[in-house]
C-alpha positions as CSV (number, residue, x, y, z in Angstrom):
1,M,64.7,-4.1,84.1
2,S,66.4,-6.7,86.3
3,N,68.9,-5.8,88.9
4,E,71.8,-7.2,86.9
5,A,70.8,-5.2,83.8
6,L,70.6,-2.0,85.9
7,L,74.0,-2.7,87.4
8,K,75.5,-3.3,84.0
9,R,73.9,-0.1,82.6
10,K,75.2,1.9,85.6
11,K,78.7,0.6,85.1
12,T,78.7,1.1,81.4
13,T,77.4,4.6,81.7
14,E,79.9,5.5,84.3
15,V,82.8,4.3,82.2
16,V,81.6,6.1,79.1
17,T,80.9,9.3,81.0
18,A,84.4,9.3,82.6
19,T,86.0,8.6,79.2
20,L,84.0,11.3,77.5
21,A,84.8,13.8,80.2
22,G,88.5,13.1,80.0
23,L,88.6,13.4,76.3
24,L,86.7,16.6,76.2
25,T,89.0,18.0,78.9
26,V,92.0,17.2,76.9
27,L,90.5,18.6,73.7
28,L,89.5,21.8,75.6
29,I,93.1,22.2,76.9
30,A,94.6,21.6,73.5
31,A,92.2,24.1,71.8
32,I,93.0,26.8,74.4
33,F,96.7,26.0,73.9
34,L,96.4,26.3,70.1
35,C,94.5,29.6,70.4
36,F,97.2,31.3,72.4
37,K,100.4,29.6,71.3
38,N,100.3,29.3,67.6
39,Q,97.9,32.0,66.7
40,S,96.4,29.6,64.2
41,S,92.9,29.5,63.0
42,I,92.3,25.9,64.2
43,G,92.2,26.6,67.9
44,L,89.0,28.6,68.0
45,P,86.8,26.1,66.0
46,L,88.1,23.3,68.3
47,L,86.7,25.1,71.3
48,I,83.2,24.5,70.0
49,I,83.4,20.7,70.2
50,P,83.8,20.4,74.0
51,L,81.1,23.0,74.5
52,A,78.7,21.2,72.1
53,L,79.2,17.8,73.5
54,S,79.0,18.8,77.2
55,P,75.2,18.3,77.4
56,I,75.9,14.6,76.7
57,L,77.9,14.5,80.0
58,Y,75.0,16.1,81.8
59,I,72.5,13.6,80.5
60,N,74.8,10.6,81.3
61,I,75.4,11.9,84.9
62,N,71.6,12.3,85.4
63,D,71.1,8.7,84.0
64,V,73.6,7.3,86.5
65,K,71.8,9.1,89.3
66,V,68.4,7.7,88.2
67,V,69.8,4.2,88.0
68,K,71.4,4.5,91.5
69,G,68.1,5.7,92.9
70,E,66.3,2.8,91.4
71,L,68.9,0.3,92.8
72,Q,68.5,1.9,96.2
73,T,64.8,1.5,96.1
74,R,65.4,-2.2,95.4
75,K,67.8,-2.3,98.3
76,Q,70.8,-3.0,96.0
77,V,73.1,-0.3,97.3
78,L,76.6,-0.7,95.7
């Protein structure tokens, strides 16, 4: 890949990862709130979604690290 393509991939992956992390955090807080506040049956199943999608965050974070490492080897430190 070219340097420009790597920089674009890094930026896109960082934005997507930050957005996903924020949304999963909000969903986790809302699910915990629903579990304890309303005593409804919807809170517990909602807890599964952030836990199930958290490996995607791990994969994206590792991808950003790999791209940064490749850019550093190309002397394109940003």
